N, C-alpha and C positions, 0 to 999 in steps of 0.2 A: 355286516356291519361288526366288529366285538363290542361285547360292552365294554370295556373300556373304553372306548373310541366314544363312544355313547356317551357316556358319564361326562370325561372332557367334551365334547362339546356342549352337552348345557351345563357348566358349570363356567366354562366359557361366554354363553351367552348367559348367565345370571350376571356375570362381573359386567357383561358392554351392555344387559340393563338399569344394572345400579351405575356406570358410569355416567350415562345416557340422563339418567334421571336427578343427578348433580349439576349437568349442566340447565338444564330448566331451571327458567328465570323464578326467584327466589317471589312472594306478595311478600308486604308488610303486612305482620301479626296486627292482631287486633289489639288496640290499648287498652285497660283498667279506669276508671276515673283518677289511681295513686299515679298511671304511667305516664296520664295528659296533666298529671300537677309536677312531675318530678319532669316533666319539661319546658313549661313551663315557665319553673325557679328556676333550671339548667339555659333556661334562654335568657333571659335576667341579669344573670350571671356575665355568663357572654359578652351583655351589652356595658354592664356596670364594667368590666374591666377593659369595653373599647376595640373587642374582639371585630364587631361590626362597620366597624370606621373603616374597614381594608387599608388593605395594605398598596403601601406608601405615599402616607398621607400624611405623614410629619408625626404623628398622634402617638407616644407611648400608650403599652397594655400598662391600667393600669390595676394592682392588687386587690379586688374587694378587701375591709376588714374582719372581723369576727362578727364586730357589730353589722358590718354588711347583710354577712348570710344570716345572721340571725334575724334581722328586718324580713328580706326575702322566703327564712323559712312558714314565716310567722303570715306574712302575705300569704302565700302559694296551702297554709292547712298545714304545712309539712313539719317533721320532729327527724332527729336528726338521728334516730333510732332507726325511723320508717324508710329514712331517705339509704342508710347503710343496709337496709334490709334488699331495697331494691337495686343496689348497686350490687351484691349480691348475686341474686337472680339476673340480674342485666349479664355479669360476669358466664356464668352457667348459659346465658343464652344470645349467642349475637348478633341470634336474630331479631328477637322483641330488641334490646339497643338499636339496634341499626329502624330497625319504623321509631323507636323516641329520639332519636336524631332526626328523623326528617319529620319529625312533629313539631321540634326544636327547628329546625328549616322554616318550616313556614312561620313561627310565630312571631320571628326575629323579620322574616317579610314585611309580615302584617305591621309589626309596629315602629321598622323601618322606612319602607315608601313615604313619602314626599305627598301631602295632598296633592290635589291637582282641583 
């Protein structure tokens, strides 16, 4: 076997390993306290907007006004600047954003589950 064949085979193996590593299921990233606050804020924002009412219920979506957003920020101990910083972090790290969205889904489910 020639040296070029060995190098080519090694490169193919490396590329194949990277391709297979991308197919492995990505685990949720651990959220810090600010991520949890953002998730709770976003869940409440969606609930106020009527998103959780589901499709086909005939209910229109409501756009929360500035007062509603300010009240949510205070309730969840967030500032607009802090929220904007976290949004920039999520833009750079979509896996972290996915973890936040999973937390949002859990919060919405807890708040909308009918009491039995």
